N, CA, C, O and the ligand as a Tripos MOL2 file, in Angstrom:
@<TRIPOS>MOLECULE
protein
  253   251    64     0     0
PROTEIN
NO_CHARGES

@<TRIPOS>ATOM
      1 N         -11.9060   -2.5220    6.3350 N.3       1 MET1
      2 CA        -10.8230   -1.6640    5.8220 C.3       1 MET1
      3 C          -9.7700   -2.5490    5.1530 C.2       1 MET1
      4 O          -9.4610   -3.6570    5.5910 O.2       1 MET1
      5 N          -9.2320   -1.9760    4.0440 N.am      2 VAL2
      6 CA         -8.2380   -2.7470    3.2980 C.3       2 VAL2
      7 C          -6.9120   -2.0110    3.3230 C.2       2 VAL2
      8 O          -6.8710   -0.8000    3.1050 O.2       2 VAL2
      9 N          -5.8720   -2.6970    3.5750 N.am      3 HIS3
     10 CA         -4.5210   -2.0670    3.6880 C.3       3 HIS3
     11 C          -3.6060   -2.4360    2.5290 C.2       3 HIS3
     12 O          -3.6650   -3.5350    1.9770 O.2       3 HIS3
     13 N          -2.7460   -1.4580    2.1800 N.am      4 ARG4
     14 CA         -1.7200   -1.7610    1.2000 C.3       4 ARG4
     15 C          -0.5130   -0.8680    1.4830 C.2       4 ARG4
     16 O          -0.6730    0.2380    1.9980 O.2       4 ARG4
     17 N           0.6800   -1.3290    1.1560 N.am      5 PHE5
     18 CA          1.8690   -0.5040    1.3210 C.3       5 PHE5
     19 C           2.4390   -0.2240   -0.0490 C.2       5 PHE5
     20 O           2.4250   -1.0720   -0.9410 O.2       5 PHE5
     21 N           2.9520    1.0180   -0.1960 N.am      6 ARG6
     22 CA          3.4690    1.4960   -1.4640 C.3       6 ARG6
     23 C           4.8590    2.0560   -1.1840 C.2       6 ARG6
     24 O           5.0660    2.7820   -0.2120 O.2       6 ARG6
     25 N           5.8110    1.7060   -2.0540 N.am      7 CYS7
     26 CA          7.1730    2.1740   -1.8630 C.3       7 CYS7
     27 C           7.2700    3.5970   -2.4560 C.2       7 CYS7
     28 O           6.8200    3.8320   -3.5770 O.2       7 CYS7
     29 N           7.8390    4.5110   -1.7230 N.am      8 VAL8
     30 CA          8.1000    5.8370   -2.2610 C.3       8 VAL8
     31 C           9.5890    6.0800   -2.4480 C.2       8 VAL8
     32 O          10.0390    7.2230   -2.5360 O.2       8 VAL8
     33 N          10.3400    5.0030   -2.5060 N.am      9 GLY9
     34 CA         11.7740    5.1120   -2.6940 C.3       9 GLY9
     35 C          12.1000    5.3270   -4.1800 C.2       9 GLY9
     36 O          11.2270    5.2500   -5.0440 O.2       9 GLY9
     37 N          13.3550    5.5920   -4.4410 N.am     10 GLU10
     38 CA         13.8120    5.8760   -5.8300 C.3      10 GLU10
     39 C          14.9400    4.9540   -6.1750 C.2      10 GLU10
     40 O          15.6870    4.5050   -5.3060 O.2      10 GLU10
     41 N          15.0640    4.6690   -7.4700 N.am     11 ALA11
     42 CA         16.2550    3.9160   -7.9480 C.3      11 ALA11
     43 C          17.4180    4.9260   -7.9280 C.2      11 ALA11
     44 O          17.2660    6.1260   -7.7050 O.2      11 ALA11
     45 N          18.5720    4.3360   -8.1780 N.am     12 GLU12
     46 CA         19.8090    5.1600   -8.0540 C.3      12 GLU12
     47 C          19.8320    6.3160   -9.0400 C.2      12 GLU12
     48 O          20.4580    7.3430   -8.7790 O.2      12 GLU12
     49 N          19.1450    6.1540  -10.1860 N.am     13 ASP13
     50 CA         19.0550    7.2380  -11.1680 C.3      13 ASP13
     51 C          17.9200    8.2420  -10.9060 C.2      13 ASP13
     52 O          17.7040    9.1630  -11.6940 O.2      13 ASP13
     53 N          17.1980    8.0530   -9.7880 N.am     14 GLY14
     54 CA         16.1600    9.0170   -9.4020 C.3      14 GLY14
     55 C          14.7560    8.6950   -9.8920 C.2      14 GLY14
     56 O          13.8070    9.4230   -9.5970 O.2      14 GLY14
     57 N          14.6230    7.5900  -10.6500 N.am     15 THR15
     58 CA         13.2550    7.2530  -11.0470 C.3      15 THR15
     59 C          12.5260    6.6160   -9.8710 C.2      15 THR15
     60 O          13.0640    5.7810   -9.1440 O.2      15 THR15
     61 N          11.2120    7.0700   -9.7100 N.am     16 PRO16
     62 CA         10.4450    6.5040   -8.5520 C.3      16 PRO16
     63 C          10.2660    4.9770   -8.7370 C.2      16 PRO16
     64 O          10.0970    4.4630   -9.8430 O.2      16 PRO16
     65 N          10.3150    4.3080   -7.5960 N.am     17 CYS17
     66 CA         10.1580    2.8730   -7.6380 C.3      17 CYS17
     67 C           8.7370    2.4990   -8.0370 C.2      17 CYS17
     68 O           8.5380    1.7100   -8.9610 O.2      17 CYS17
     69 N           7.7360    3.0680   -7.3360 N.am     18 GLY18
     70 CA          6.3480    2.7390   -7.6840 C.3      18 GLY18
     71 C           5.8680    1.3360   -7.2970 C.2      18 GLY18
     72 O           4.7660    0.9280   -7.6610 O.2      18 GLY18
     73 N           6.7020    0.6100   -6.5590 N.am     19 GLY19
     74 CA          6.2860   -0.7210   -6.1640 C.3      19 GLY19
     75 C           5.2130   -0.6850   -5.1130 C.2      19 GLY19
     76 O           5.2160    0.1740   -4.2310 O.2      19 GLY19
     77 N           4.3050   -1.6080   -5.2080 N.am     20 GLU20
     78 CA          3.2960   -1.7100   -4.1320 C.3      20 GLU20
     79 C           2.9060   -3.1810   -3.8820 C.2      20 GLU20
     80 O           2.9310   -4.0320   -4.7710 O.2      20 GLU20
     81 N           2.5580   -3.4060   -2.6530 N.am     21 GLY21
     82 CA          2.2250   -4.7680   -2.2170 C.3      21 GLY21
     83 C           0.7560   -5.0450   -2.5200 C.2      21 GLY21
     84 O           0.0090   -4.1910   -2.9980 O.2      21 GLY21
     85 N           0.3840   -6.2960   -2.2130 N.am     22 PRO22
     86 CA         -1.0260   -6.6370   -2.4180 C.3      22 PRO22
     87 C          -1.9170   -6.0520   -1.3530 C.2      22 PRO22
     88 O          -1.4640   -5.7700   -0.2430 O.2      22 PRO22
     89 N          -3.2150   -5.8610   -1.6890 N.am     23 GLU23
     90 CA         -4.1520   -5.3530   -0.7140 C.3      23 GLU23
     91 C          -4.5200   -6.4950    0.2170 C.2      23 GLU23
     92 O          -4.6210   -7.6450   -0.2120 O.2      23 GLU23
     93 N          -4.7190   -6.1820    1.4840 N.am     24 SER24
     94 CA         -5.1270   -7.2180    2.4420 C.3      24 SER24
     95 C          -6.0420   -6.5570    3.5200 C.2      24 SER24
     96 O          -5.8240   -5.4210    3.9410 O.2      24 SER24
     97 N          -7.0330   -7.3020    3.9220 N.am     25 SER25
     98 CA         -7.8410   -6.7520    5.0300 C.3      25 SER25
     99 C          -7.1640   -6.9690    6.3540 C.2      25 SER25
    100 O          -7.6060   -6.4600    7.3840 O.2      25 SER25
    101 N          -6.0490   -7.7550    6.3230 N.am     26 ASP26
    102 CA         -5.2630   -7.9590    7.5930 C.3      26 ASP26
    103 C          -4.0110   -7.1320    7.5490 C.2      26 ASP26
    104 O          -3.1620   -7.3170    6.6770 O.2      26 ASP26
    105 N          -3.8900   -6.2040    8.5000 N.am     27 PHE27
    106 CA         -2.8250   -5.2380    8.5300 C.3      27 PHE27
    107 C          -1.4290   -5.9590    8.6120 C.2      27 PHE27
    108 O          -0.4890   -5.5650    7.9220 O.2      27 PHE27
    109 N          -1.3220   -6.9820    9.4390 N.am     28 ALA28
    110 CA         -0.0540   -7.6720    9.5960 C.3      28 ALA28
    111 C           0.3050   -8.3110    8.2790 C.2      28 ALA28
    112 O           1.4850   -8.2970    7.9310 O.2      28 ALA28
    113 N          -0.6250   -8.8760    7.5090 N.am     29 THR29
    114 CA         -0.3510   -9.4930    6.1990 C.3      29 THR29
    115 C           0.1580   -8.4260    5.2330 C.2      29 THR29
    116 O           1.1190   -8.6420    4.4950 O.2      29 THR29
    117 N          -0.5190   -7.2470    5.2530 N.am     30 ALA30
    118 CA         -0.0850   -6.1610    4.3560 C.3      30 ALA30
    119 C           1.3020   -5.6710    4.6740 C.2      30 ALA30
    120 O           1.9960   -5.2060    3.7710 O.2      30 ALA30
    121 N           1.7550   -5.7540    5.9500 N.am     31 GLN31
    122 CA          3.0710   -5.2840    6.3440 C.3      31 GLN31
    123 C           4.1790   -6.1980    5.8590 C.2      31 GLN31
    124 O           5.3470   -5.8080    5.8790 O.2      31 GLN31
    125 N           3.8430   -7.4090    5.4230 N.am     32 LYS32
    126 CA          4.8950   -8.3050    4.9620 C.3      32 LYS32
    127 C           5.5750   -7.7940    3.7120 C.2      32 LYS32
    128 O           6.7800   -7.9700    3.5330 O.2      32 LYS32
    129 N           4.8090   -7.1660    2.8570 N.am     33 TRP33
    130 CA          5.4000   -6.7090    1.5470 C.3      33 TRP33
    131 C           6.5610   -5.6660    1.7690 C.2      33 TRP33
    132 O           7.6470   -5.8480    1.2190 O.2      33 TRP33
    133 N           6.3400   -4.6020    2.5540 N.am     34 PRO34
    134 CA          7.5110   -3.6980    2.7140 C.3      34 PRO34
    135 C           8.7580   -4.3930    3.3320 C.2      34 PRO34
    136 O           9.8900   -4.0030    3.0460 O.2      34 PRO34
    137 N           8.5470   -5.3640    4.1320 N.am     35 ALA35
    138 CA          9.7070   -6.0460    4.7020 C.3      35 ALA35
    139 C          10.4000   -6.8760    3.6600 C.2      35 ALA35
    140 O          11.6280   -6.9680    3.6540 O.2      35 ALA35
    141 N           9.6230   -7.4950    2.7610 N.am     36 GLU36
    142 CA         10.2790   -8.2530    1.6780 C.3      36 GLU36
    143 C          10.9400   -7.3030    0.6600 C.2      36 GLU36
    144 O          12.0090   -7.6050    0.1290 O.2      36 GLU36
    145 N          10.2890   -6.1430    0.3930 N.am     37 HIS37
    146 CA         10.8180   -5.2010   -0.5640 C.3      37 HIS37
    147 C          12.1260   -4.6160   -0.0590 C.2      37 HIS37
    148 O          13.0760   -4.4280   -0.8190 O.2      37 HIS37
    149 N          12.1590   -4.3260    1.2540 N.am     38 LEU38
    150 CA         13.3740   -3.7850    1.8570 C.3      38 LEU38
    151 C          14.5570   -4.7400    1.7550 C.2      38 LEU38
    152 O          15.7050   -4.3250    1.6010 O.2      38 LEU38
    153 N          14.2360   -6.0630    1.8480 N.am     39 ARG39
    154 CA         15.2900   -7.0600    1.7190 C.3      39 ARG39
    155 C          15.8880   -7.0140    0.3260 C.2      39 ARG39
    156 O          17.1020   -7.1160    0.1550 O.2      39 ARG39
    157 N          14.9870   -6.8530   -0.7100 N.am     40 ASP40
    158 CA         15.4300   -6.8390   -2.0800 C.3      40 ASP40
    159 C          16.0950   -5.5010   -2.5030 C.2      40 ASP40
    160 O          17.0330   -5.4700   -3.3000 O.2      40 ASP40
    161 N          15.5590   -4.3980   -1.9260 N.am     41 GLU41
    162 CA         16.0260   -3.0220   -2.2880 C.3      41 GLU41
    163 C          16.3540   -2.3000   -1.0540 C.2      41 GLU41
    164 O          15.5230   -1.5680   -0.5160 O.2      41 GLU41
    165 N          17.5760   -2.4850   -0.5680 N.am     42 GLN42
    166 CA         17.9220   -1.9730    0.7890 C.3      42 GLN42
    167 C          17.9610   -0.4660    0.8940 C.2      42 GLN42
    168 O          18.0410    0.0640    2.0020 O.2      42 GLN42
    169 N          17.9030    0.2770   -0.2730 N.am     43 GLY43
    170 CA         17.8400    1.7340   -0.1890 C.3      43 GLY43
    171 C          16.4030    2.2560   -0.1440 C.2      43 GLY43
    172 O          16.1880    3.4510    0.0570 O.2      43 GLY43
    173 N          15.4300    1.3820   -0.3280 N.am     44 HIS44
    174 CA         14.0700    1.8250   -0.3530 C.3      44 HIS44
    175 C          13.4820    1.7370    1.0760 C.2      44 HIS44
    176 O          13.0320    0.6800    1.5200 O.2      44 HIS44
    177 N          13.5060    2.9070    1.7840 N.am     45 ARG45
    178 CA         13.1090    2.8420    3.1980 C.3      45 ARG45
    179 C          11.8990    3.6630    3.5000 C.2      45 ARG45
    180 O          11.4870    3.6980    4.6600 O.2      45 ARG45
    181 N          11.2760    4.3500    2.5160 N.am     46 SER46
    182 CA         10.1090    5.1550    2.7600 C.3      46 SER46
    183 C           8.9120    4.5350    2.0890 C.2      46 SER46
    184 O           8.9740    4.1600    0.9180 O.2      46 SER46
    185 N           7.8140    4.4230    2.8270 N.am     47 TYR47
    186 CA          6.6360    3.7330    2.3410 C.3      47 TYR47
    187 C           5.4140    4.5590    2.6660 C.2      47 TYR47
    188 O           5.4510    5.4030    3.5610 O.2      47 TYR47
    189 N           4.3570    4.3300    1.9650 N.am     48 GLU48
    190 CA          3.0140    4.9250    2.2470 C.3      48 GLU48
    191 C           2.1450    3.7350    2.6280 C.2      48 GLU48
    192 O           2.1740    2.6800    1.9950 O.2      48 GLU48
    193 N           1.3550    3.9540    3.7120 N.am     49 HIS49
    194 CA          0.3380    3.0070    4.0640 C.3      49 HIS49
    195 C          -0.9010    3.5240    3.5150 C.2      49 HIS49
    196 O          -1.3000    4.6270    3.8880 O.2      49 HIS49
    197 N          -1.5890    2.8020    2.6190 N.am     50 VAL50
    198 CA         -2.8360    3.2150    1.9640 C.3      50 VAL50
    199 C          -3.9550    2.3360    2.6170 C.2      50 VAL50
    200 O          -3.9270    1.1070    2.5640 O.2      50 VAL50
    201 N          -4.9050    3.0270    3.2150 N.am     51 ALA51
    202 CA         -6.0370    2.3140    3.8240 C.3      51 ALA51
    203 C          -7.3160    2.6720    3.0700 C.2      51 ALA51
    204 O          -7.6360    3.8560    2.9570 O.2      51 ALA51
    205 N          -8.0300    1.7330    2.5710 N.am     52 ARG52
    206 CA         -9.2750    1.9670    1.8240 C.3      52 ARG52
    207 C         -10.4640    1.5200    2.6460 C.2      52 ARG52
    208 O         -10.5180    0.3790    3.1040 O.2      52 ARG52
    209 N         -11.3710    2.3770    2.8240 N.am     53 THR53
    210 CA        -12.5810    1.9960    3.5410 C.3      53 THR53
    211 C         -13.7960    2.0380    2.6680 C.2      53 THR53
    212 O         -14.1620    3.1280    2.2280 O.2      53 THR53
    213 N         -14.4580    0.9330    2.3790 N.am     54 PRO54
    214 CA        -15.6700    1.0090    1.5640 C.3      54 PRO54
    215 C         -16.7470    1.7580    2.3100 C.2      54 PRO54
    216 O         -16.8850    1.6430    3.5270 O.2      54 PRO54
    217 N         -17.5040    2.5230    1.5610 N.am     55 TRP55
    218 CA        -18.5470    3.4100    2.1400 C.3      55 TRP55
    219 C         -19.7700    3.2430    1.3020 C.2      55 TRP55
    220 O         -19.7670    3.5440    0.1090 O.2      55 TRP55
    221 N         -20.8260    2.7590    1.9250 N.am     56 LEU56
    222 CA        -22.0500    2.4700    1.1950 C.3      56 LEU56
    223 C         -23.1080    3.5500    1.5300 C.2      56 LEU56
    224 O         -23.3960    3.8010    2.7000 O.2      56 LEU56
    225 N         -23.6700    4.1710    0.4990 N.am     57 MET57
    226 CA        -24.6670    5.1800    0.6700 C.3      57 MET57
    227 C         -26.0130    4.6170    0.1880 C.2      57 MET57
    228 O         -26.0930    3.9360   -0.8350 O.2      57 MET57
    229 N         -27.0260    4.9120    0.9290 N.am     58 VAL58
    230 CA        -28.3850    4.4400    0.5690 C.3      58 VAL58
    231 C         -29.3170    5.6170    0.4830 C.2      58 VAL58
    232 O         -29.4180    6.3760    1.4470 O.2      58 VAL58
    233 N         -30.0380    5.8190   -0.6790 N.am     59 PRO59
    234 CA        -30.9460    6.9780   -0.8180 C.3      59 PRO59
    235 C         -32.0970    6.8440    0.1790 C.2      59 PRO59
    236 O         -32.4350    5.7370    0.5990 O.2      59 PRO59
    237 N         -32.7060    7.9910    0.5610 N.am     60 LYS60
    238 CA        -33.8280    8.0040    1.4880 C.3      60 LYS60
    239 C         -35.0060    7.2020    0.9200 C.2      60 LYS60
    240 O         -35.6890    6.4360    1.6000 O.2      60 LYS60
    241 N         -35.1770    7.4360   -0.3380 N.am     61 GLU61
    242 CA        -36.2410    6.6460   -1.0280 C.3      61 GLU61
    243 C         -35.6240    5.8540   -2.1650 C.2      61 GLU61
    244 O         -34.8980    6.4120   -2.9880 O.2      61 GLU61
    245 N         -35.8950    4.6050   -2.2190 N.am     62 GLU62
    246 CA        -35.3080    3.7580   -3.2610 C.3      62 GLU62
    247 C         -36.0630    4.1980   -4.5890 C.2      62 GLU62
    248 O         -37.2880    4.3170   -4.6080 O.2      62 GLU62
    249 N         -35.2930    4.4240   -5.6530 N.am     63 PRO63
    250 CA        -35.9310    4.8000   -6.9460 C.3      63 PRO63
    251 C         -36.8030    3.6560   -7.4660 C.2      63 PRO63
    252 O         -37.4140    3.7790   -8.5280 O.2      63 PRO63
    253 ZN         10.9010    0.3670   -3.8830 Zn       64 ZN64
@<TRIPOS>BOND
     1     1     2 1
     2     2     3 1
     3     3     4 2
     4     3     5 am
     5     5     6 1
     6     6     7 1
     7     7     8 2
     8     7     9 am
     9     9    10 1
    10    10    11 1
    11    11    12 2
    12    11    13 am
    13    13    14 1
    14    14    15 1
    15    15    16 2
    16    15    17 am
    17    17    18 1
    18    18    19 1
    19    19    20 2
    20    19    21 am
    21    21    22 1
    22    22    23 1
    23    23    24 2
    24    23    25 am
    25    25    26 1
    26    26    27 1
    27    27    28 2
    28    27    29 am
    29    29    30 1
    30    30    31 1
    31    31    32 2
    32    31    33 am
    33    33    34 1
    34    34    35 1
    35    35    36 2
    36    35    37 am
    37    37    38 1
    38    38    39 1
    39    39    40 2
    40    39    41 am
    41    41    42 1
    42    42    43 1
    43    43    44 2
    44    43    45 am
    45    45    46 1
    46    46    47 1
    47    47    48 2
    48    47    49 am
    49    49    50 1
    50    50    51 1
    51    51    52 2
    52    51    53 am
    53    53    54 1
    54    54    55 1
    55    55    56 2
    56    55    57 am
    57    57    58 1
    58    58    59 1
    59    59    60 2
    60    59    61 am
    61    61    62 1
    62    62    63 1
    63    63    64 2
    64    63    65 am
    65    65    66 1
    66    66    67 1
    67    67    68 2
    68    67    69 am
    69    69    70 1
    70    70    71 1
    71    71    72 2
    72    71    73 am
    73    73    74 1
    74    74    75 1
    75    75    76 2
    76    75    77 am
    77    77    78 1
    78    78    79 1
    79    79    80 2
    80    79    81 am
    81    81    82 1
    82    82    83 1
    83    83    84 2
    84    83    85 am
    85    85    86 1
    86    86    87 1
    87    87    88 2
    88    87    89 am
    89    89    90 1
    90    90    91 1
    91    91    92 2
    92    91    93 am
    93    93    94 1
    94    94    95 1
    95    95    96 2
    96    95    97 am
    97    97    98 1
    98    98    99 1
    99    99   100 2
   100    99   101 am
   101   101   102 1
   102   102   103 1
   103   103   104 2
   104   103   105 am
   105   105   106 1
   106   106   107 1
   107   107   108 2
   108   107   109 am
   109   109   110 1
   110   110   111 1
   111   111   112 2
   112   111   113 am
   113   113   114 1
   114   114   115 1
   115   115   116 2
   116   115   117 am
   117   117   118 1
   118   118   119 1
   119   119   120 2
   120   119   121 am
   121   121   122 1
   122   122   123 1
   123   123   124 2
   124   123   125 am
   125   125   126 1
   126   126   127 1
   127   127   128 2
   128   127   129 am
   129   129   130 1
   130   130   131 1
   131   131   132 2
   132   131   133 am
   133   133   134 1
   134   134   135 1
   135   135   136 2
   136   135   137 am
   137   137   138 1
   138   138   139 1
   139   139   140 2
   140   139   141 am
   141   141   142 1
   142   142   143 1
   143   143   144 2
   144   143   145 am
   145   145   146 1
   146   146   147 1
   147   147   148 2
   148   147   149 am
   149   149   150 1
   150   150   151 1
   151   151   152 2
   152   151   153 am
   153   153   154 1
   154   154   155 1
   155   155   156 2
   156   155   157 am
   157   157   158 1
   158   158   159 1
   159   159   160 2
   160   159   161 am
   161   161   162 1
   162   162   163 1
   163   163   164 2
   164   163   165 am
   165   165   166 1
   166   166   167 1
   167   167   168 2
   168   167   169 am
   169   169   170 1
   170   170   171 1
   171   171   172 2
   172   171   173 am
   173   173   174 1
   174   174   175 1
   175   175   176 2
   176   175   177 am
   177   177   178 1
   178   178   179 1
   179   179   180 2
   180   179   181 am
   181   181   182 1
   182   182   183 1
   183   183   184 2
   184   183   185 am
   185   185   186 1
   186   186   187 1
   187   187   188 2
   188   187   189 am
   189   189   190 1
   190   190   191 1
   191   191   192 2
   192   191   193 am
   193   193   194 1
   194   194   195 1
   195   195   196 2
   196   195   197 am
   197   197   198 1
   198   198   199 1
   199   199   200 2
   200   199   201 am
   201   201   202 1
   202   202   203 1
   203   203   204 2
   204   203   205 am
   205   205   206 1
   206   206   207 1
   207   207   208 2
   208   207   209 am
   209   209   210 1
   210   210   211 1
   211   211   212 2
   212   211   213 am
   213   213   214 1
   214   214   215 1
   215   215   216 2
   216   215   217 am
   217   217   218 1
   218   218   219 1
   219   219   220 2
   220   219   221 am
   221   221   222 1
   222   222   223 1
   223   223   224 2
   224   223   225 am
   225   225   226 1
   226   226   227 1
   227   227   228 2
   228   227   229 am
   229   229   230 1
   230   230   231 1
   231   231   232 2
   232   231   233 am
   233   233   234 1
   234   234   235 1
   235   235   236 2
   236   235   237 am
   237   237   238 1
   238   238   239 1
   239   239   240 2
   240   239   241 am
   241   241   242 1
   242   242   243 1
   243   243   244 2
   244   243   245 am
   245   245   246 1
   246   246   247 1
   247   247   248 2
   248   247   249 am
   249   249   250 1
   250   250   251 1
   251   251   252 2
@<TRIPOS>SUBSTRUCTURE
     1 MET1         2 RESIDUE 1 A MET
     2 VAL2         6 RESIDUE 1 A VAL
     3 HIS3        10 RESIDUE 1 A HIS
     4 ARG4        14 RESIDUE 1 A ARG
     5 PHE5        18 RESIDUE 1 A PHE
     6 ARG6        22 RESIDUE 1 A ARG
     7 CYS7        26 RESIDUE 1 A CYS
     8 VAL8        30 RESIDUE 1 A VAL
     9 GLY9        34 RESIDUE 1 A GLY
    10 GLU10       38 RESIDUE 1 A GLU
    11 ALA11       42 RESIDUE 1 A ALA
    12 GLU12       46 RESIDUE 1 A GLU
    13 ASP13       50 RESIDUE 1 A ASP
    14 GLY14       54 RESIDUE 1 A GLY
    15 THR15       58 RESIDUE 1 A THR
    16 PRO16       62 RESIDUE 1 A PRO
    17 CYS17       66 RESIDUE 1 A CYS
    18 GLY18       70 RESIDUE 1 A GLY
    19 GLY19       74 RESIDUE 1 A GLY
    20 GLU20       78 RESIDUE 1 A GLU
    21 GLY21       82 RESIDUE 1 A GLY
    22 PRO22       86 RESIDUE 1 A PRO
    23 GLU23       90 RESIDUE 1 A GLU
    24 SER24       94 RESIDUE 1 A SER
    25 SER25       98 RESIDUE 1 A SER
    26 ASP26      102 RESIDUE 1 A ASP
    27 PHE27      106 RESIDUE 1 A PHE
    28 ALA28      110 RESIDUE 1 A ALA
    29 THR29      114 RESIDUE 1 A THR
    30 ALA30      118 RESIDUE 1 A ALA
    31 GLN31      122 RESIDUE 1 A GLN
    32 LYS32      126 RESIDUE 1 A LYS
    33 TRP33      130 RESIDUE 1 A TRP
    34 PRO34      134 RESIDUE 1 A PRO
    35 ALA35      138 RESIDUE 1 A ALA
    36 GLU36      142 RESIDUE 1 A GLU
    37 HIS37      146 RESIDUE 1 A HIS
    38 LEU38      150 RESIDUE 1 A LEU
    39 ARG39      154 RESIDUE 1 A ARG
    40 ASP40      158 RESIDUE 1 A ASP
    41 GLU41      162 RESIDUE 1 A GLU
    42 GLN42      166 RESIDUE 1 A GLN
    43 GLY43      170 RESIDUE 1 A GLY
    44 HIS44      174 RESIDUE 1 A HIS
    45 ARG45      178 RESIDUE 1 A ARG
    46 SER46      182 RESIDUE 1 A SER
    47 TYR47      186 RESIDUE 1 A TYR
    48 GLU48      190 RESIDUE 1 A GLU
    49 HIS49      194 RESIDUE 1 A HIS
    50 VAL50      198 RESIDUE 1 A VAL
    51 ALA51      202 RESIDUE 1 A ALA
    52 ARG52      206 RESIDUE 1 A ARG
    53 THR53      210 RESIDUE 1 A THR
    54 PRO54      214 RESIDUE 1 A PRO
    55 TRP55      218 RESIDUE 1 A TRP
    56 LEU56      222 RESIDUE 1 A LEU
    57 MET57      226 RESIDUE 1 A MET
    58 VAL58      230 RESIDUE 1 A VAL
    59 PRO59      234 RESIDUE 1 A PRO
    60 LYS60      238 RESIDUE 1 A LYS
    61 GLU61      242 RESIDUE 1 A GLU
    62 GLU62      246 RESIDUE 1 A GLU
    63 PRO63      250 RESIDUE 1 A PRO
    64 ZN64       253 GROUP 0 **** ****
């Protein structure tokens, strides 16, 4: 599973921030980005945690 954090905060004029951290397979590493972002943008306090899970499908019969 791969983790990423995305900022859902807004600038003072209401435009969405849209900032997001790097993907990491390590949750603790992925969590570093929102902490750094909060230090830079102290009004940005809402985040989304995006977890991506690769899913491999194999046909019953190989073509
Ligand atoms: Zn932000």
